[in-house]
C-alpha positions as CSV (number, residue, x, y, z in Angstrom):
1,X,0.4,-18.9,10.7
2,X,3.2,-21.0,9.1
3,X,5.5,-19.0,6.9
4,X,6.2,-22.0,4.8
5,X,2.5,-22.2,3.8
6,X,2.7,-18.8,2.1
7,X,6.0,-19.6,0.4
8,X,4.7,-22.9,-1.0
9,X,1.2,-21.5,-1.9
10,X,-0.1,-23.3,-5.0
11,X,-1.1,-20.7,-7.6
12,X,-3.0,-20.7,-10.9
13,X,-2.5,-18.3,-13.8
14,X,-5.1,-15.9,-12.4
15,X,-3.4,-13.5,-9.9
16,X,-6.7,-11.9,-8.7
17,X,-8.2,-15.4,-8.0
18,X,-5.0,-16.5,-6.2
19,X,-4.9,-13.4,-4.0
20,X,-8.6,-13.9,-3.1
21,X,-8.1,-17.5,-2.3
22,X,-5.0,-16.8,-0.1
23,X,-7.0,-14.3,2.0
24,X,-9.9,-16.7,2.3
25,X,-7.6,-19.6,3.3
26,X,-6.5,-17.6,6.3
27,X,-9.8,-16.0,7.2
28,X,-8.7,-12.5,6.2
29,X,-12.1,-11.4,4.8
30,X,-11.7,-7.8,6.0
31,X,-8.4,-7.4,4.2
32,X,-9.9,-8.9,1.0
33,X,-12.8,-6.6,1.2
34,X,-10.5,-3.6,1.8
35,X,-8.3,-4.7,-1.2
36,X,-11.4,-4.9,-3.4
37,X,-12.5,-1.4,-2.4
38,X,-9.0,-0.1,-3.0
39,X,-9.0,-1.6,-6.4
40,X,-12.3,0.0,-7.4
41,X,-11.2,3.4,-6.2
42,X,-7.7,3.0,-7.7
43,X,-9.1,2.1,-11.1
44,X,-11.4,5.1,-11.0
45,X,-8.4,7.3,-10.3
46,X,-6.3,5.6,-12.9
47,X,-8.8,6.3,-15.6
48,X,-9.1,9.9,-14.4
49,X,-5.4,10.6,-14.3
50,X,-4.2,8.5,-17.2
51,X,-2.6,5.6,-15.4
52,X,-2.7,2.0,-16.6
53,X,-5.8,0.6,-14.9
54,X,-4.7,-3.1,-15.3
55,X,-1.5,-2.5,-13.5
56,X,-3.3,-0.5,-10.8
57,X,-5.8,-3.4,-10.2
58,X,-3.0,-5.9,-9.7
59,X,-1.1,-3.6,-7.3
60,X,-4.4,-2.9,-5.4
61,X,-5.1,-6.6,-4.8
62,X,-1.6,-7.4,-3.8
63,X,-0.8,-4.3,-1.7
64,X,-1.8,-5.9,1.6
65,X,-1.1,-9.5,0.8
66,X,1.3,-9.7,3.7
67,X,-1.7,-9.3,5.9
68,X,-1.9,-13.1,6.0
69,X,1.3,-13.0,8.1
70,X,0.6,-12.2,11.7
71,X,2.1,-9.0,13.1
72,X,4.3,-11.0,15.5
73,X,5.7,-12.9,12.5
74,X,6.3,-10.0,10.1
75,X,9.8,-9.2,11.4
76,X,10.9,-12.8,11.2
77,X,9.4,-13.3,7.8
78,X,11.0,-10.1,6.5
79,X,14.4,-11.2,7.9
80,X,14.0,-14.6,6.2
81,X,13.5,-12.9,2.9
82,X,16.5,-10.5,3.4
83,X,14.4,-7.4,3.5
84,X,16.3,-4.4,4.8
85,X,14.4,-2.9,7.8
86,X,14.6,0.5,9.3
87,X,14.5,1.3,13.0
88,X,11.0,2.7,12.6
89,X,9.8,-0.6,11.0
90,X,11.3,-2.8,13.7
91,X,9.7,-0.6,16.4
92,X,6.3,-0.7,14.7
93,X,6.2,-4.1,12.7
94,X,2.9,-3.3,11.1
95,X,4.5,-0.7,8.8
96,X,6.9,-3.3,7.3
97,X,3.9,-4.8,5.6
98,X,4.3,-2.6,2.5
99,X,7.8,-4.0,1.9
100,X,6.8,-7.5,2.8
101,X,3.8,-7.3,0.4
102,X,6.2,-6.3,-2.4
103,X,8.5,-9.3,-1.7
104,X,5.6,-11.7,-1.6
105,X,4.2,-10.3,-4.8
106,X,7.5,-10.7,-6.5
107,X,8.8,-14.0,-5.1
108,X,5.6,-15.9,-4.6
109,X,3.1,-14.4,-7.1
110,X,5.8,-13.8,-9.8
111,X,5.2,-10.1,-10.4
112,X,8.1,-8.7,-12.4
113,X,6.7,-5.3,-13.3
114,X,9.0,-2.9,-11.3
115,X,6.5,-0.1,-11.3
116,X,3.8,-2.4,-9.7
117,X,6.3,-3.6,-7.1
118,X,7.4,-0.1,-6.2
119,X,3.8,1.1,-5.8
120,X,3.1,-1.8,-3.4
121,X,6.3,-1.3,-1.5
122,X,5.4,2.4,-0.6
123,X,1.6,2.3,-0.5
124,X,1.5,3.2,3.2
125,X,4.2,5.9,3.4
126,X,4.9,6.9,-0.2
127,X,8.4,8.3,-0.9
128,X,10.1,11.2,-2.6
129,X,9.5,11.7,-6.4
130,X,6.7,9.1,-6.6
131,X,5.2,7.9,-9.9
132,X,1.6,8.3,-10.8
133,X,1.0,4.6,-10.1
134,X,2.6,5.1,-6.7
135,X,0.3,8.0,-5.9
136,X,-2.9,6.4,-7.2
137,X,-2.4,3.3,-5.0
138,X,-1.3,5.4,-2.0
139,X,-4.3,7.7,-2.1
140,X,-6.9,5.0,-3.0
141,X,-5.7,3.0,0.0
142,X,-6.3,6.1,2.2
143,X,-9.7,6.9,0.8
144,X,-10.8,3.2,1.1
145,X,-9.6,2.8,4.7
146,X,-10.4,-0.3,6.6
147,X,-12.1,1.3,9.7
148,X,-15.7,2.2,10.3
149,X,-17.2,5.4,9.1
150,X,-15.6,7.9,6.8
151,X,-12.0,9.0,7.1
152,X,-11.7,12.4,8.8
153,X,-9.5,13.6,5.9
154,X,-11.7,12.5,3.1
155,X,-13.1,15.9,2.2
156,X,-9.6,17.4,2.1
157,X,-8.4,14.7,-0.3
158,X,-11.5,14.9,-2.6
159,X,-11.3,18.7,-2.8
160,X,-7.7,18.7,-3.8
161,X,-8.0,15.8,-6.2
162,X,-10.2,18.2,-8.2
163,X,-7.0,20.2,-8.8
164,X,-4.7,17.3,-9.6
165,X,-3.5,13.9,-8.4
166,X,-0.4,15.5,-6.9
167,X,-2.5,18.0,-4.9
168,X,-4.8,15.3,-3.6
169,X,-1.8,13.2,-2.4
170,X,0.1,16.3,-1.1
171,X,-3.0,17.4,1.0
172,X,-3.2,14.0,2.7
173,X,0.5,14.0,3.5
174,X,0.2,17.5,4.9
175,X,-2.7,16.3,7.0
176,X,-0.6,13.5,8.4
177,X,2.3,15.9,9.3
178,X,-0.2,18.3,10.9
179,X,-1.4,15.4,13.1
180,X,1.9,13.6,13.5
181,X,1.5,13.3,17.2
182,X,-1.2,10.7,16.4
183,X,1.2,8.6,14.4
184,X,3.0,5.5,15.9
185,X,6.1,6.4,14.0
186,X,7.1,8.9,11.3
187,X,8.6,6.8,8.6
188,X,11.6,8.3,6.7
189,X,9.9,7.8,3.4
190,X,6.9,9.8,4.6
191,X,9.3,12.6,5.5
192,X,10.8,12.4,2.0
193,X,7.4,12.6,0.4
194,X,6.5,15.6,2.5
195,X,9.7,17.4,1.5
196,X,9.2,16.5,-2.1
197,X,5.7,18.0,-2.3
198,X,6.7,21.0,-0.4
199,X,9.4,21.7,-3.0
200,X,6.9,21.3,-5.8
201,X,4.7,23.9,-4.2
202,X,7.5,26.4,-3.7
């Protein structure tokens, strides 16, 4: 993967078309399929919880756009774009993809909507005091996971989404923290989100 190919990617006026083509160009069909599934779920949730579905759709298609960059290149590419990296991100480069996807969305695809960019930048870990758009993308990504079978936490999320978007998101974060020994790293933003939702409940 040549980083320059991504930087110089020739685009049209259709963001969704361009995203699909970039994934296809590098044979990332599984990421494209995942992004489509996230978009479908995120739009459903957006309509249910009064979030702008057009913005959600754009964020969904772009949230994993950095997947075209190999994991071994993610740190170098992030450094070349001046992305500030935490120790946890350097030790587990895959997790930098949320910040990297945000930068690619802004610099290469021309996304200027700060809410869309923020949702993309935290879709893996979330953060404290998230917007509804942040939460919709975050939880749609987890429901539409890219592994075989159903996610083990799906029932927990679905039951709590019946109460509210916040409860659905909070329940998943609590699931992660209850099973934190299975996580490669515990990102500081995830800790912030956990503390934030705990305060909401108290």
